[in-house]
C-alpha positions in Angstrom: 97.3 94.3 134.4 99.4 91.4 132.5 98.0 88.9 134.8 94.5 90.2 133.8 95.2 90.1 130.1 96.5 86.4 130.6 93.4 85.2 132.5 91.2 86.6 129.7 93.0 84.4 127.6 91.5 81.8 129.7 88.1 82.7 129.1 87.5 85.0 131.8 86.3 88.7 131.6 88.5 91.4 132.8 86.2 91.7 136.1 86.2 87.9 136.8 90.0 88.0 136.6 90.2 90.9 139.1 87.8 89.0 141.6 89.9 85.6 141.1 93.3 87.6 141.5 92.0 89.2 144.8 90.8 85.7 146.1 93.9 84.1 145.1 96.4 87.0 146.9 94.1 86.7 150.2 94.3 82.9 150.3 90.4 83.1 150.5 87.8 86.1 151.0 84.1 86.6 151.9 81.8 88.8 149.8 82.4 91.6 152.4 86.0 91.2 151.8 85.8 91.4 148.2 83.3 94.4 148.5 86.0 96.4 150.6 88.8 95.7 148.4 87.2 95.9 145.0 85.3 99.0 143.3 82.3 96.7 142.6 78.4 96.5 143.4 77.2 93.8 145.4 74.8 92.4 142.8 77.2 92.4 140.2 80.0 90.4 142.4 77.6 87.8 143.2 77.2 87.2 139.2 80.8 87.2 138.9 81.2 84.7 141.7 78.5 82.3 140.4 80.3 82.4 136.9 83.6 81.7 138.4 82.3 78.9 140.2 80.9 77.4 136.9 84.2 77.8 135.2 86.0 76.2 138.0 88.2 78.9 139.0 86.9 79.2 142.9 85.4 77.2 145.2 82.8 78.1 148.1 82.9 76.7 151.8 80.0 75.1 153.4 79.5 77.5 156.4 78.4 81.0 156.8 79.8 83.5 156.0 80.8 81.5 152.6 84.5 81.9 152.2 85.7 81.8 148.5 89.0 80.1 147.6 91.1 80.0 144.5 91.5 76.9 142.3 95.1 76.1 141.5 96.0 77.8 138.2 98.1 75.2 137.1 95.3 72.5 137.6 92.9 74.6 135.5 95.5 74.9 132.7 95.9 71.2 132.7 92.0 70.8 132.6 91.8 73.4 129.7 94.4 71.1 127.8 92.8 68.0 128.4 89.7 69.7 127.0 91.5 71.0 123.9 93.4 67.7 123.3 89.7 66.0 123.1 88.3 68.7 120.9 91.4 68.6 118.7 91.1 64.7 118.3 87.2 65.0 117.5 87.7 67.8 115.0 90.5 66.0 113.3 88.4 62.9 112.9 85.4 64.8 111.5 87.6 67.1 109.0 89.3 63.9 108.0 85.8 62.7 106.9 85.1 65.9 105.1 88.3 66.0 103.1 88.2 62.3 102.2 84.7 63.1 100.3 85.5 66.6 99.0 87.1 67.6 95.8 90.9 68.2 95.4 91.6 71.9 96.9 92.3 74.6 94.6 95.3 76.9 95.0 94.6 79.8 97.3 96.0 82.4 99.5 93.8 83.5 102.9 94.5 85.9 105.4 95.2 85.3 109.3 95.3 88.1 111.7 97.0 88.7 115.1 100.3 87.0 116.4 98.3 84.0 117.8 96.6 83.6 114.3 100.2 83.8 112.5 101.9 81.1 115.3 98.7 78.9 114.6 99.4 79.0 110.9 102.8 78.2 111.3 102.2 75.1 113.4 99.4 73.9 111.0 102.1 74.1 108.2 104.9 72.3 110.4 102.4 69.6 111.4 101.3 68.9 107.9 105.2 68.3 106.7 105.9 64.7 105.6 109.1 65.1 103.7 110.8 68.8 104.3 110.5 72.1 106.0 112.1 75.1 104.5 111.9 78.3 107.2 113.1 81.6 107.8 112.1 83.2 110.9 113.0 85.6 113.7 114.6 84.2 116.7 111.6 85.1 119.0 109.2 83.0 116.9 111.9 80.1 117.0 111.6 79.9 120.6 108.1 79.6 120.4 107.7 76.9 117.8 110.8 74.9 118.9 108.9 72.0 120.4 107.1 71.5 117.1 110.2 71.8 115.0 111.6 69.1 117.1 108.3 67.0 116.7 108.6 67.1 112.8 112.2 66.0 113.2 111.1 62.9 115.3 108.5 62.1 112.3 111.7 61.9 110.0 111.0 65.4 108.4 114.0 67.2 106.9 114.4 70.7 108.2 116.2 73.8 106.5 116.1 76.6 108.7 117.5 80.4 108.7 117.1 82.2 111.8 117.6 85.7 112.4 118.9 88.2 113.9 121.0 85.7 116.1 120.6 82.1 117.3 120.6 80.8 120.8 121.2 77.4 122.2 120.0 74.6 120.1 121.5 71.3 122.1 118.2 69.6 121.6 118.4 69.7 117.8 122.1 68.2 118.0 120.7 64.5 117.8 118.9 65.2 114.5 122.0 66.6 112.9 121.6 64.2 109.9 118.2 65.7 109.1 118.7 69.4 109.3 120.6 72.4 108.1 120.3 75.6 110.4 121.8 78.9 109.5 121.7 82.3 111.0 121.9 85.9 109.6 121.8 89.2 111.0 118.9 90.5 109.0 116.1 88.2 107.3 113.9 88.8 104.5 110.5 87.8 106.1 108.9 85.2 108.1 108.1 82.0 105.8 107.6 78.6 106.8 106.9 76.0 103.7 105.7 72.6 104.1 106.6 69.8 101.3 106.4 72.8 98.8 102.5 72.7 99.1 101.6 75.0 102.2 103.1 77.9 103.7 102.5 80.8 105.7 104.3 84.4 105.1 104.7 87.5 107.3 106.4 90.8 107.2 109.6 91.0 108.8 108.8 94.5 110.2 106.4 93.0 112.8 109.1 91.1 114.5 112.0 93.5 114.2 113.9 94.1 117.2 115.4 97.3 115.6 112.1 99.2 115.4 109.3 100.1 117.8 107.4 97.0 118.8 103.9 96.4 117.0 100.9 95.1 119.1 100.2 91.7 118.6 96.7 92.3 117.3 98.2 94.4 114.2 100.2 91.5 113.0 99.2 89.7 110.0 100.0 87.1 107.6 99.3 84.9 104.6 98.4 81.0 104.4 99.7 80.0 100.8 98.6 77.1 98.7 100.1 78.4 95.4 103.3 76.8 94.2 104.4 79.0 91.8 104.1 81.9 94.4 106.0 79.7 97.0 109.0 79.3 94.7 109.3 83.0 93.9 109.3 83.7 97.7 112.3 80.9 98.1 114.2 82.6 95.3 114.4 85.5 97.7 115.3 83.2 100.6 117.7 81.1 99.0 119.8 84.3 98.2 120.2 84.7 101.7 120.5 81.1 102.6 123.7 80.9 100.5 125.2 83.9 102.4 124.1 82.7 105.6 126.4 81.5 108.5 126.0 77.7 109.2 125.0 76.8 112.7 124.4 73.0 112.6 124.2 71.0 109.2 124.8 67.6 108.4 128.0 66.5 106.3 127.4 64.5 103.1 128.5 60.9 103.6 127.1 57.4 102.5 125.6 56.3 105.7 122.9 59.3 105.6 121.2 57.9 102.7 118.4 57.4 101.3 117.3 61.0 101.7 114.3 62.5 100.1 114.1 66.0 98.7 110.9 68.1 97.1 112.6 71.5 96.6 114.8 71.2 93.8 117.5 73.9 95.0 118.1 71.6 98.1 118.7 68.5 96.2 121.0 70.5 93.6 123.1 71.7 96.5 123.3 68.0 98.0 124.4 66.5 94.6 126.9 69.5 93.9 128.6 68.7 97.4 128.4 65.1 96.8 130.2 65.4 93.4 132.6 67.9 94.8 133.8 65.2 97.3 134.3 62.5 94.8 131.2 60.4 95.3 128.6 59.3 92.4 125.1 60.0 93.7 122.6 57.1 92.6 119.0 58.6 92.6 115.2 58.0 91.7 113.3 60.7 90.3 109.4 60.9 90.3 108.1 63.6 88.2 106.5 64.6 84.6 107.7 63.8 81.3 108.0 67.5 79.6 107.1 66.3 76.2 104.7 63.4 76.9 103.2 65.0 79.9 102.8 61.5 81.7 104.1 60.8 85.1 107.3 58.8 85.1 110.0 57.4 87.4 113.7 57.3 86.6 116.7 55.6 88.4 120.4 56.3 87.5 123.4 57.8 88.4 124.0 61.8 88.4 126.8 62.7 86.2 126.6 66.7 86.7 124.9 69.5 87.9 124.3 72.7 85.6 123.3 76.0 86.7 123.7 79.0 84.7 121.4 82.3 84.3 117.9 81.0 85.4 118.5 77.5 84.3 119.1 74.8 86.9 119.3 71.0 86.5 121.1 67.8 86.6 122.1 65.1 84.4 121.0 61.6 85.0 122.3 58.5 83.3 121.0 54.9 83.2 121.0 51.9 80.8 118.2 53.7 78.8 120.1 57.0 78.0 120.8 60.5 79.3 118.3 62.5 80.6 118.2 66.2 82.1 116.4 66.6 85.3 114.6 70.1 86.1 112.4 71.5 89.1 109.1 73.1 89.1 107.8 74.5 86.0 110.8 73.0 83.8 110.8 73.7 80.1 114.0 73.0 78.9 114.9 69.6 80.6 113.6 66.0 80.0 111.9 65.8 83.3 109.9 68.1 85.8 110.9 66.5 89.0 108.4 66.3 92.0 110.2 64.0 94.2 114.2 63.2 94.1 115.6 60.6 96.4 119.2 60.1 96.7 119.2 56.5 97.4 123.1 56.2 97.7 126.6 57.0 97.0 129.3 55.3 95.4 132.9 55.9 95.0 
């Protein structure tokens, strides 16, 4: 039954999958062989055979009686991959044309259903990242999407990843040590993947728990989120666990790894605090919004201190024009609401 279900994912009906597997197991079969082996009527069998031939799953001999043989499944899957690659390229080109002519997308939340829908949403978020990915996920999902995380690292994206309830081998990530921070915890909050603080996917921890009865993949659902304020509320929950989680693989602050870009403000504050503790003077550039004037500005200067008290988090930047306080999204007490911070270099 498991094989039948897998073949149905390739576009076969249940009956077509059964006939294909029978032909495959017998290394070739006639209509009589199939009628003797399967509980199926002859007219229905002929229709199924013709459908399998059209779909490329079986071939028919030239002689009489016709002997039907199964096409190698690996070859079939490769053909499907080629078709999907062509379809992906075509759709991306057409959708790009549409997006260039459409107005800027408003914030929204949408629902995705099924494990496939959730995984597809995760891949979409990962593939859209240009600067950084923040993520918290169960190990089972990490194993499935590992190649796509590696692909993001190859593009130069920074990765901040928390995996629960355990972490397996990650040798392939070692070469990207200076781009990532991986931690693990026995218990997670949820499944959450955020790209550049602009798009994300969220799903319940319950759906992936190893401690409770498994849930059918069709019952799983998640949310695609394009709403920055909500993403930051989720990140507040995530950050509480991030601080306590066990470090698995993380870069070490040192002069040769900069410049480095940051969008999510708590990560740049962590980095600046670490550098100041080590006796470095971080030189940064900040792109953001002037709180009083409302206009977009760029500042360059040296970071003198990091402040964290209550719900206030900021850092102090000094340059020839004066001293400025830099805050994150929705900053009110600071001079500048940062949207992108680049640690350009560090000095002693």
